[in-house]
N, CA and C of each residue as an Amber inpcrd file, in Angstrom:
protein
   537
 -16.1200000 -17.5610000  10.2410000 -15.5460000 -16.3650000   9.6350000
 -15.5590000 -16.5410000   8.1200000 -16.0820000 -15.5370000   7.4360000
 -16.1100000 -15.5410000   5.9730000 -15.2680000 -14.3790000   5.4700000
 -14.3980000 -14.6620000   4.5220000 -13.5640000 -13.6320000   3.9040000
 -13.9350000 -13.5170000   2.4340000 -13.8620000 -12.3260000   1.9060000
 -14.2000000 -12.1480000   0.5060000 -13.6160000 -10.8700000  -0.0490000
 -13.8530000 -10.6830000  -1.3180000 -13.3980000  -9.4740000  -2.0010000
 -14.4830000  -9.0510000  -2.9680000 -14.4670000  -7.8070000  -3.3220000
 -15.4580000  -7.3050000  -4.2480000 -15.0440000  -5.9640000  -4.8080000
 -15.9230000  -5.4110000  -5.6030000 -15.7020000  -4.1000000  -6.2010000
 -16.7110000  -3.1350000  -5.5830000 -16.2120000  -2.0000000  -5.1100000
 -17.1000000  -0.9610000  -4.5760000 -17.0550000   0.2220000  -5.5410000
 -18.2260000   0.6140000  -6.0210000 -18.3520000   1.7650000  -6.9020000
 -18.9680000   2.8870000  -6.0780000 -18.3190000   4.0410000  -6.0820000
 -18.8080000   5.1210000  -5.2370000 -18.9420000   6.4440000  -5.9570000
 -19.9000000   7.2330000  -5.4770000 -20.0760000   8.6020000  -5.9320000
 -20.2490000   9.4560000  -4.6880000 -19.4870000  10.5210000  -4.5910000
 -19.5510000  11.3820000  -3.4200000 -19.7470000  12.8200000  -3.8550000
 -20.7470000  13.4610000  -3.2840000 -20.9500000  14.8960000  -3.4580000
 -20.6040000  15.5610000  -2.1420000 -19.7110000  16.5200000  -2.1670000
 -19.2730000  17.1920000  -0.9460000 -19.6850000  18.6580000  -0.9990000
 -20.2660000  19.1320000   0.0920000 -20.6830000  20.5210000   0.2130000
 -19.9400000  21.1610000   1.3800000 -19.4010000  22.3520000   1.1640000
 -18.7300000  23.1190000   2.2260000 -17.7480000  22.2720000   3.0200000
 -16.7920000  21.6820000   2.3440000 -15.8020000  20.8070000   2.9740000
 -14.4840000  21.5250000   3.1620000 -13.7870000  21.1320000   4.2230000
 -12.4410000  21.6310000   4.4860000 -11.4590000  20.4840000   4.3010000
 -10.4330000  20.7130000   3.5100000  -9.3620000  19.7450000   3.3030000
  -8.0940000  20.3510000   3.8910000  -7.3600000  19.5680000   4.6730000
  -6.1290000  20.0760000   5.2850000  -4.9100000  19.4310000   4.6320000
  -3.7760000  20.0550000   4.8470000  -2.5220000  19.5320000   4.3220000
  -2.3870000  18.0650000   4.7030000  -2.0350000  17.2240000   3.7530000
  -1.8210000  15.8100000   4.0440000  -0.7850000  15.6970000   5.1610000
  -1.0610000  14.8840000   6.2010000  -0.1830000  14.8480000   7.3800000
   1.2990000  14.6340000   7.0960000   1.6530000  13.8350000   6.0840000
   3.0830000  13.6030000   5.8440000   3.7800000  14.8310000   5.2720000
   3.0080000  15.8120000   4.7780000   3.5990000  17.0290000   4.2250000
   3.7110000  18.1600000   5.2450000   3.1620000  17.9690000   6.4390000
   3.1630000  19.0310000   7.4470000   4.5190000  19.1390000   8.1380000
   4.9540000  20.3590000   8.4420000   6.2050000  20.5100000   9.1860000
   6.0600000  20.0760000  10.6470000   4.8430000  20.1350000  11.1990000
   4.5630000  19.6410000  12.5520000   3.0720000  19.3200000  12.6210000
   2.6330000  18.5170000  13.6030000   1.2150000  18.1390000  13.6710000
   0.2620000  19.3180000  13.8560000   0.7470000  20.4290000  14.3830000
  -0.1310000  21.5680000  14.6480000  -0.0800000  22.6430000  13.5680000
   0.7570000  22.4790000  12.5680000   0.8820000  23.4700000  11.4960000
   0.3560000  22.8510000  10.1990000  -0.6720000  23.4690000   9.6380000
  -1.2220000  22.9530000   8.3890000  -1.9760000  24.0560000   7.6550000
  -2.1930000  23.8400000   6.3780000  -2.9880000  24.7370000   5.5470000
  -4.3410000  24.0880000   5.3100000  -5.2910000  24.8850000   4.8550000
  -6.6420000  24.3890000   4.6230000  -7.1470000  24.8900000   3.2760000
  -7.9010000  24.0340000   2.5970000  -8.6330000  24.4310000   1.3980000
 -10.1170000  24.3650000   1.7270000 -10.8350000  25.4240000   1.4560000
 -12.2780000  25.4590000   1.6550000 -12.9390000  25.2150000   0.3000000
 -13.7460000  24.1420000   0.2220000 -14.3440000  23.7250000  -1.0460000
 -15.8690000  23.8290000  -0.9300000 -16.5080000  24.7390000  -1.6990000
 -17.9620000  24.8750000  -1.5830000 -18.7320000  23.6640000  -2.1190000
 -18.2900000  23.0790000  -3.2390000 -18.9540000  21.8950000  -3.7970000
 -17.9530000  21.1230000  -4.6430000 -18.0380000  19.7910000  -4.5270000
 -17.1500000  18.9480000  -5.3230000 -17.7620000  17.5530000  -5.4490000
 -17.6650000  16.9590000  -6.6340000 -18.1180000  15.5860000  -6.8740000
 -16.9230000  14.7140000  -7.2070000 -16.9570000  13.4800000  -6.7070000
 -15.8690000  12.5370000  -6.9400000 -16.4790000  11.1480000  -7.1610000
 -15.8710000  10.3810000  -8.0460000 -16.3230000   9.0290000  -8.3530000
 -15.1440000   8.0840000  -8.1570000 -15.4410000   6.8540000  -7.7210000
 -14.3410000   5.9130000  -7.4890000 -14.7850000   4.4830000  -7.7720000
 -13.8070000   3.6630000  -8.1130000 -13.9810000   2.2170000  -8.2710000
 -12.8200000   1.5850000  -7.5130000 -13.1340000   0.7970000  -6.4760000
 -12.0990000   0.2310000  -5.6110000 -12.2850000  -1.2640000  -5.4050000
 -11.1720000  -1.9660000  -5.2200000 -11.1800000  -3.3570000  -4.7790000
 -11.3550000  -3.3390000  -3.2620000 -12.3220000  -4.0920000  -2.7640000
 -12.6480000  -4.1070000  -1.3400000 -12.4430000  -5.5010000  -0.7710000
 -11.8060000  -5.5770000   0.3860000 -11.7030000  -6.8310000   1.1340000
 -12.7440000  -6.8090000   2.2440000 -13.4030000  -7.9600000   2.4470000
 -14.4880000  -8.0520000   3.4150000 -14.2470000  -9.2070000   4.3750000
 -14.6880000  -9.0310000   5.6040000 -14.6590000 -10.1050000   6.6030000
 -15.9740000 -10.0680000   7.3650000 -16.6470000 -11.2240000   7.4680000
 -17.9030000 -11.3660000   8.2160000 -17.7230000 -12.4260000   9.2800000
 -18.2640000 -12.1610000  10.4570000 -18.2410000 -13.1310000  11.5430000
 -19.6660000 -13.3100000  12.0390000 -20.1800000 -14.5460000  11.9740000
 -21.5390000 -14.8310000  12.4310000 -21.5710000 -14.8680000  13.9550000
 -22.4260000 -14.0240000  14.5440000 -22.6180000 -14.0420000  15.9940000
 -23.7010000 -15.0450000  16.3640000 -24.7500000 -15.0630000  15.5560000
 -25.8360000 -16.0360000  15.6850000 -26.2650000 -16.3930000  14.2680000
 -27.2920000 -17.2160000  14.1590000 -27.8050000 -17.5820000  12.8450000
 -28.3700000 -16.3580000  12.1130000 -28.8280000 -15.3750000  12.8670000
 -29.5060000 -14.2230000  12.2810000 -28.7490000 -12.8990000  12.4370000
 -27.5130000 -12.9520000  12.9390000 -26.7750000 -11.7050000  13.1340000
 -25.2890000 -11.9210000  12.8770000 -24.6750000 -10.9710000  12.1840000
 -23.2280000 -11.0250000  11.9850000 -22.6360000  -9.6190000  12.0420000
 -21.3310000  -9.5800000  12.2470000 -20.5960000  -8.3190000  12.2160000
 -19.5860000  -8.4140000  11.0870000 -19.1670000  -7.2780000  10.5980000
 -18.2300000  -7.3290000   9.4810000 -17.4500000  -6.0520000   9.3050000
 -16.5010000  -6.1720000   8.4130000 -15.5950000  -5.0810000   8.0920000
 -15.3850000  -5.0940000   6.5810000 -15.4560000  -3.9250000   5.9600000
 -15.1850000  -3.7910000   4.5270000 -14.1440000  -2.6890000   4.3560000
 -13.0260000  -3.0090000   3.7140000 -11.9060000  -2.0780000   3.5940000
 -11.5050000  -1.9460000   2.1250000 -11.5050000  -0.7160000   1.6140000
 -11.0160000  -0.4640000   0.2570000  -9.4970000  -0.5820000   0.2470000
  -8.9580000  -1.3160000  -0.7220000  -7.5180000  -1.5730000  -0.7950000
  -6.8420000  -0.7510000  -1.8970000  -7.3710000  -0.8310000  -3.0980000
  -6.7600000  -0.1320000  -4.2330000  -7.8490000   0.1730000  -5.2580000
  -7.6560000   1.2410000  -6.0150000  -8.6260000   1.5880000  -7.0370000
  -8.2670000   2.8790000  -7.7330000  -9.2640000   3.4550000  -8.3940000
  -9.0760000   4.7180000  -9.1040000 -10.2110000   5.6780000  -8.7650000
  -9.8920000   6.9730000  -8.8150000 -10.8830000   8.0310000  -8.6260000
 -10.8470000   8.9600000  -9.8220000 -11.9620000   9.6040000 -10.0630000
 -12.0180000  10.5890000 -11.1290000 -13.1220000  11.5830000 -10.8070000
 -13.0650000  12.7020000 -11.4470000 -14.0470000  13.7550000 -11.2330000
 -13.5530000  15.0420000 -11.8630000 -14.4520000  15.9960000 -11.9490000
 -14.0950000  17.2810000 -12.5390000 -13.2940000  18.1210000 -11.5550000
 -12.6020000  19.0780000 -12.0740000 -11.8960000  20.0380000 -11.2250000
 -12.9210000  20.8880000 -10.4810000 -12.5130000  21.4120000  -9.3400000
 -13.3880000  22.2770000  -8.5490000 -12.5800000  23.4470000  -8.0100000
 -13.2790000  24.5320000  -7.7390000 -12.6270000  25.7000000  -7.1560000
 -12.5640000  25.5580000  -5.6470000 -11.4880000  26.0670000  -5.0720000
 -11.3000000  26.0490000  -3.6250000 -10.6460000  27.3630000  -3.2140000
 -10.8620000  27.7350000  -1.9620000 -10.1970000  28.9260000  -1.4250000
  -9.1150000  28.4600000  -0.4730000  -7.9310000  28.9700000  -0.6640000
  -6.7610000  28.5740000   0.1200000  -6.6880000  29.4100000   1.3910000
  -6.6290000  28.7300000   2.5490000  -6.5590000  29.4020000   3.8450000
  -5.2520000  29.0260000   4.5160000  -4.4120000  30.0070000   4.7860000
  -3.1200000  29.7510000   5.4250000  -2.7760000  30.9280000   6.3210000
  -2.0400000  30.6580000   7.3690000  -1.6020000  31.7150000   8.2690000
  -0.2310000  32.2100000   7.8290000  -0.1210000  33.4990000   7.5870000
   1.1740000  34.0930000   7.2860000   1.7760000  33.6790000   5.9660000
   0.9510000  33.3830000   4.9640000   1.4820000  32.9940000   3.6620000
   0.8590000  33.9110000   2.6240000   1.6300000  34.3890000   1.6950000
   1.1690000  35.4130000   0.7600000  -0.0030000  34.9720000  -0.1130000
  -0.1560000  33.6840000  -0.3670000  -1.2440000  33.2220000  -1.2280000
  -2.5310000  32.9320000  -0.4540000  -2.5530000  33.1780000   0.8430000
  -3.7550000  32.9180000   1.6340000  -4.9300000  33.7160000   1.0760000
  -6.0710000  33.0520000   0.9400000  -7.2600000  33.6740000   0.3730000
  -7.3640000  33.5300000  -1.1260000  -6.3380000  32.9920000  -1.7700000
  -6.3530000  32.8690000  -3.2280000  -7.2430000  31.7170000  -3.6780000
  -7.7120000  31.8320000  -4.9130000  -8.5280000  30.7830000  -5.5190000
  -7.5990000  29.7120000  -6.0750000  -7.9060000  28.4520000  -5.7790000
  -7.1100000  27.3180000  -6.2610000  -8.0250000  26.3460000  -6.9950000
  -7.4530000  25.5030000  -7.8210000  -8.2010000  24.4670000  -8.5220000
  -7.7420000  23.1140000  -8.0020000  -8.7240000  22.2790000  -7.5960000
  -8.4060000  20.9420000  -7.0860000  -9.0120000  19.8860000  -7.9960000
  -8.4460000  18.6990000  -7.9050000  -8.9290000  17.5490000  -8.6650000
  -8.6540000  16.3010000  -7.8320000  -9.5250000  15.2690000  -7.9020000
  -9.2650000  14.0490000  -7.1300000  -7.9520000  13.3890000  -7.5430000
  -7.2570000  12.8020000  -6.5640000  -6.0890000  11.9850000  -6.9020000
  -6.5860000  10.7720000  -7.6750000  -5.8720000  10.3610000  -8.6980000
  -6.3230000   9.2570000  -9.5470000  -6.1540000   7.9140000  -8.8510000
  -5.0160000   7.6670000  -8.2370000  -4.7430000   6.3780000  -7.5960000
  -5.2990000   6.3600000  -6.1790000  -6.0850000   5.3320000  -5.8660000
  -6.5510000   5.0870000  -4.5000000  -5.7210000   3.9390000  -3.9530000
  -5.1170000   4.1290000  -2.7870000  -4.2460000   3.1000000  -2.2290000
  -4.2800000   3.1380000  -0.7140000  -4.6340000   2.0150000  -0.1010000
  -4.5730000   1.8900000   1.3490000  -3.1230000   1.6130000   1.7090000
  -2.4640000   2.6020000   2.2870000  -1.0570000   2.4710000   2.6520000
  -0.8840000   2.6180000   4.1590000  -1.9900000   2.6820000   4.8810000
  -2.0450000   2.7630000   6.3400000  -1.6070000   4.1140000   6.8740000
  -2.3890000   4.6050000   7.7840000  -2.1570000   5.8560000   8.5000000
  -2.1140000   7.0280000   7.5340000  -1.1240000   7.8690000   7.6350000
  -1.0720000   9.1110000   6.8740000  -0.6050000   8.9280000   5.4370000
  -0.2950000   7.7260000   5.0320000   0.2250000   7.4900000   3.6920000
  -0.8660000   7.0820000   2.7050000  -2.1300000   6.9720000   3.1420000
  -3.2260000   6.6290000   2.2420000  -3.3060000   7.6380000   1.1100000
  -3.7530000   7.1460000  -0.0610000  -3.8860000   8.0210000  -1.2270000
  -5.2910000   7.8770000  -1.7950000  -5.8040000   8.9670000  -2.3260000
  -7.0590000   8.9250000  -3.0630000  -8.2970000   8.8090000  -2.2080000
  -9.3010000   8.1460000  -2.7580000 -10.6140000   8.0160000  -2.1370000
 -10.7900000   6.5970000  -1.5990000 -10.8920000   6.4620000  -0.2850000
 -11.0360000   5.1510000   0.3530000 -12.2310000   5.1700000   1.2970000
 -12.9990000   4.0920000   1.2770000 -14.1890000   3.9790000   2.1020000
 -14.0380000   2.7160000   2.9420000 -14.0190000   2.8440000   4.2570000
 -13.8590000   1.7000000   5.1520000 -15.0130000   1.6800000   6.1370000
 -15.6110000   0.5070000   6.3530000 -16.7710000   0.4610000   7.2360000
 -16.7630000  -0.7750000   8.1300000 -17.3520000  -0.5800000   9.2940000
 -17.5950000  -1.6470000  10.2620000 -19.1070000  -1.7360000  10.3950000
 -19.6650000  -2.9640000  10.3610000 -21.1230000  -3.0540000  10.3790000
 -21.6400000  -4.2060000  11.2370000 -22.8970000  -4.0700000  11.6090000
 -23.6750000  -5.0970000  12.2920000 -24.8680000  -5.3660000  11.3840000
 -25.0610000  -6.6510000  11.0180000 -26.1210000  -7.0090000  10.0780000
 -27.0670000  -8.0080000  10.7290000 -28.3590000  -7.7440000  10.5980000
 -29.4080000  -8.6070000  11.1360000 -30.1900000  -9.1800000   9.9610000
 -30.4500000 -10.5060000  10.0030000 -31.1670000 -11.1940000   8.9330000
 -32.5750000 -11.5540000   9.4150000 -33.6040000 -10.7210000   9.1860000
 -34.9630000 -11.0720000   9.6130000 -35.5810000 -12.1720000   8.7470000
 -35.0470000 -12.3980000   7.5710000 -35.4970000 -13.4620000   6.6810000
 -34.2800000 -14.1470000   6.0810000 -34.5020000 -15.1630000   5.2760000
 -33.3860000 -15.9100000   4.7110000 -32.5210000 -15.0350000   3.7910000
 -33.1490000 -14.1740000   3.0060000 -32.4100000 -13.3710000   2.0350000
 -32.4290000 -11.8650000   2.3280000 -33.2870000 -11.4260000   3.2250000
 -33.4450000 -10.0140000   3.5550000 -32.5590000  -9.6460000   4.7360000
 -31.8760000  -8.4980000   4.6590000 -31.0590000  -8.0640000   5.7990000
 -31.2480000  -6.5770000   6.0820000 -30.9750000  -6.2190000   7.3280000
 -30.9240000  -4.8290000   7.7730000 -29.5200000  -4.6310000   8.3270000
 -28.8280000  -3.6030000   7.8460000 -27.4380000  -3.3960000   8.2440000
 -27.2550000  -1.9800000   8.7700000 -26.5790000  -1.8750000   9.9030000
 -26.1800000  -0.5680000  10.4160000 -24.6580000  -0.5160000  10.3740000
 -24.1310000   0.6240000   9.9420000 -22.6840000   0.7010000   9.7160000
 -22.1190000   2.0250000  10.2120000 -20.8400000   1.9730000  10.5610000
 -20.0480000   3.1690000  10.8430000 -18.9680000   3.2120000   9.7680000
 -18.8700000   4.3290000   9.0680000 -17.9700000   4.4390000   7.9220000
 -16.9980000   5.6000000   8.0800000 -15.7480000   5.3450000   7.7200000
 -14.7400000   6.3950000   7.6090000 -14.4340000   6.5590000   6.1240000
 -14.6630000   7.7550000   5.6180000 -14.4000000   8.0450000   4.2150000
 -13.1990000   8.9810000   4.1300000 -12.1470000   8.5350000   3.4770000
 -10.9150000   9.3140000   3.2950000 -10.8880000   9.7980000   1.8560000
 -10.7210000  11.0940000   1.6670000 -10.6050000  11.6060000   0.3020000
  -9.4170000  12.5530000   0.2160000  -8.6690000  12.4230000  -0.8490000
  -7.4900000  13.2660000  -1.0590000  -7.6260000  13.9930000  -2.3840000
  -7.2710000  15.2510000  -2.3520000  -7.3510000  16.1060000  -3.5310000
  -5.9580000  16.6280000  -3.8580000  -5.7260000  16.8860000  -5.1120000
  -4.4530000  17.4720000  -5.5430000  -4.7160000  18.8790000  -6.0630000
  -3.8600000  19.8040000  -5.6600000  -3.9300000  21.1810000  -6.1360000
  -2.9860000  21.2860000  -7.3260000  -3.3660000  22.0590000  -8.3170000
  -2.5480000  22.1580000  -9.5220000  -1.1830000  22.7800000  -9.2740000
  -1.0640000  23.6350000  -8.2690000   0.2460000  24.2180000  -7.9720000
   0.6350000  23.8710000  -6.5390000   1.9230000  23.8020000  -6.2850000
   2.4010000  23.5120000  -4.9360000   2.2410000  24.7620000  -4.0840000
   1.6160000  24.5760000  -2.9340000   1.4110000  25.6860000  -2.0130000
   2.4400000  25.6010000  -0.8940000   2.1670000  26.1890000   0.2440000
   3.1500000  26.2780000   1.3260000   3.6880000  24.9190000   1.7650000
   2.8010000  23.9300000   1.9650000   3.2390000  22.6240000   2.4690000
   2.9790000  21.4960000   1.4760000   2.9870000  21.7510000   0.2010000
   2.7940000  20.6840000  -0.7770000   1.5280000  20.8880000  -1.5820000
   1.1380000  19.8580000  -2.3360000  -0.0440000  19.9900000  -3.1820000
  -1.1070000  18.9280000  -2.9100000  -0.9650000  18.1440000  -1.8280000
  -1.9730000  17.1280000  -1.4810000  -2.7390000  17.5810000  -0.2430000
  -4.0690000  17.4890000  -0.3360000  -4.9390000  17.8850000   0.7660000
  -5.9220000  16.7620000   1.0510000  -6.1730000  16.5170000   2.3330000
  -6.9480000  15.3640000   2.7570000  -8.1630000  15.7920000   3.5650000
  -9.2740000  15.0870000   3.3420000 -10.4860000  15.2930000   4.1320000
 -10.9860000  13.9590000   4.6540000 -11.5300000  13.9610000   5.8700000
 -12.0830000  12.7470000   6.4720000 -13.5460000  12.9940000   6.8060000
 -14.3830000  12.0130000   6.5380000 -15.7960000  12.0910000   6.8810000
 -16.1530000  10.8330000   7.6550000 -16.8250000  11.0110000   8.7860000
 -17.3050000   9.8910000   9.5950000 -18.8170000   9.8590000   9.4510000
 -19.3470000   8.6970000   9.0870000 -20.7820000   8.6000000   8.8150000
 -21.3660000   7.3490000   9.4540000 -22.6110000   7.4370000   9.8150000
 -23.3830000   6.2770000  10.2260000 -24.4250000   6.0160000   9.1580000
 -24.8460000   4.7640000   9.0310000 -25.8680000   4.4570000   8.0270000
 -26.7010000   3.2620000   8.4620000 -27.8970000   3.2120000   7.9230000
 -28.7800000   2.0560000   8.0820000 -29.2670000   1.7110000   6.6860000
 -29.1740000   0.4430000   6.3290000 -29.6110000   0.0360000   4.9970000
 -30.3990000  -1.2640000   5.0720000 -31.2080000  -1.4730000   4.0590000
 -31.9800000  -2.7050000   3.9070000 -31.5720000  -3.2930000   2.5650000
 -31.3280000  -4.5860000   2.5380000 -30.9030000  -5.2130000   1.2930000
 -31.4360000  -6.6270000   1.1520000 -31.2310000  -7.1720000  -0.0160000
 -31.6720000  -8.5280000  -0.3170000 -30.5360000  -9.2450000  -1.0300000
 -30.1880000 -10.4210000  -0.5360000 -29.1170000 -11.2300000  -1.1120000
 -29.7540000 -12.4510000  -1.7790000 -29.7140000 -12.5500000  -3.0960000
 -30.4540000 -13.6050000  -3.7840000 -29.9390000 -15.0250000  -3.5540000
 -28.6550000 -15.2120000  -3.2400000 -28.1100000 -16.5670000  -3.1800000
 -27.7820000 -17.0390000  -1.7720000 -28.1720000 -16.3060000  -0.7400000
 -27.8090000 -16.6870000   0.6290000 -28.4150000 -18.0410000   1.0100000
 -29.6570000 -18.2930000   0.6460000 -30.2960000 -19.5600000   1.0220000
 -29.5640000 -20.7500000   0.3950000 -29.0970000 -20.6200000  -0.8540000
 -28.3490000 -21.7060000  -1.4930000 -27.0000000 -21.9110000  -0.8110000
 -26.3470000 -20.8330000  -0.3690000 -25.0530000 -20.9590000   0.3080000
 -25.2160000 -21.6660000   1.6500000 -26.2750000 -21.3550000   2.3740000
 -26.5100000 -22.0020000   3.6710000 -26.8100000 -23.4810000   3.4710000
 -27.6370000 -23.8160000   2.4780000 -27.9400000 -25.2250000   2.1940000
 -26.6770000 -25.9820000   1.7990000 -25.8280000 -25.3710000   0.9820000
 -24.5840000 -26.0030000   0.5620000 -23.6450000 -26.2180000   1.7470000
 -23.5730000 -25.2630000   2.6550000 -22.7020000 -25.3860000   3.8320000
 -23.1710000 -26.5100000   4.7490000 -24.4800000 -26.7290000   4.8420000
 -25.0070000 -27.8070000   5.6900000 -24.6770000 -29.1800000   5.1060000
 -24.6440000 -29.2980000   3.7740000 -24.3220000 -30.5690000   3.1300000
 -22.8450000 -30.9100000   3.2680000 -21.9810000 -29.9000000   3.2930000
 -20.5300000 -30.1000000   3.3430000 -19.9470000 -29.3780000   4.5520000
 -20.0630000 -29.9550000   5.7490000 -19.5750000 -29.2560000   6.9510000
 -18.0650000 -29.1110000   6.9820000
């Protein structure tokens, strides 16, 4: 088992996204408001904790979890959708929450990217990785609406990537010398 930490720099472009009332602000799990966002860009820098477990010499599984960081981006227009509220249909302005914080469950803040992956090493330094990612993003509305001013969106993604790690061969040689 290998544990580590790093910095994850992210850029996200969102098209036709729906953000719902942050769960802790809802009066009940079935009652919530929605913001419809045609386009929005967000940038983030987060501290990430990583864990890798070698299954074989050429395959490992891992987890990467964003812990804390910052987000930034321009304001964007959104349309407010609510049932039985006078401001339903109104134009709102949203902006990314500045603080990113993994607080577990519905208390998460900001932009967080968490992934589980399977990595195959066809060569000493070359890898192919397939991942399942949960991307949590929270936006703040400039004015408080029916259930607060924080709105959350979740995106589930799969990915396949190819990469090259320049120092893996030296790390393996060093580990063999010092068991």
